[in-house]
C-alpha positions in Angstrom: 158.6 -9.2 -19.0 157.9 -12.3 -16.9 157.5 -10.8 -13.5 154.2 -11.8 -11.9 154.0 -9.2 -9.2 150.8 -7.1 -9.1 150.8 -4.2 -11.5 153.3 -5.8 -13.8 152.6 -6.7 -17.4 151.1 -10.2 -18.0 153.4 -12.9 -19.2 153.2 -14.0 -22.7 151.9 -17.4 -21.5 148.9 -15.8 -19.8 148.2 -13.7 -22.8 148.3 -16.7 -25.1 145.9 -18.5 -22.7 143.5 -15.5 -22.8 143.8 -15.4 -26.6 142.8 -19.0 -27.0 139.9 -18.6 -24.5 138.6 -15.6 -26.5 139.0 -17.6 -29.8 137.0 -20.4 -28.4 134.3 -18.1 -27.2 134.3 -16.5 -30.7 133.8 -19.9 -32.3 131.0 -20.8 -29.8 129.2 -17.6 -30.6 129.6 -18.2 -34.3 128.0 -21.7 -33.9 125.2 -20.3 -31.7 124.4 -17.5 -34.3 124.4 -20.0 -37.1 122.0 -22.3 -35.2 119.7 -19.5 -34.4 119.7 -18.3 -38.0 118.9 -21.8 -39.3 116.1 -22.3 -36.9 114.5 -18.8 -37.2 115.7 -17.6 -33.8 114.9 -14.2 -32.3 116.4 -11.4 -34.4 117.3 -9.3 -31.3 119.1 -12.3 -29.8 121.1 -12.8 -33.0 122.0 -9.2 -33.2 123.2 -9.2 -29.5 125.3 -12.3 -30.1 126.8 -10.8 -33.3 127.7 -7.7 -31.2 129.4 -9.9 -28.6 131.3 -11.7 -31.3 132.5 -8.4 -32.8 133.7 -7.3 -29.4 135.6 -10.6 -29.0 137.2 -10.1 -32.4 138.5 -6.7 -31.2 139.9 -8.3 -28.0 141.5 -11.0 -30.0 143.2 -8.5 -32.3 144.4 -6.4 -29.4 145.9 -9.5 -27.7 147.6 -10.7 -30.9 149.2 -7.2 -31.2 150.5 -7.4 -27.7 151.9 -10.9 -28.2 153.4 -10.1 -31.7 154.4 -6.5 -31.7 155.3 -4.7 -35.0 159.0 -5.1 -35.7 160.6 -2.6 -38.0 163.1 -4.4 -40.1 
């Protein structure tokens, strides 16, 4: 559906933009976690960042499912 009126489903283009944004955030968190682990960063901060990264992974999976729905052949 490509209707942009309020309350309507988001267009695929918007979903793909959100997906790429979440993927970039996921990569950024991964780099931050790696840097903190290498430098002996705060354990609680690392755990919090890992939790954020996992939440982003779930959002990414949900968006991928919306963009590419299961098709029964």
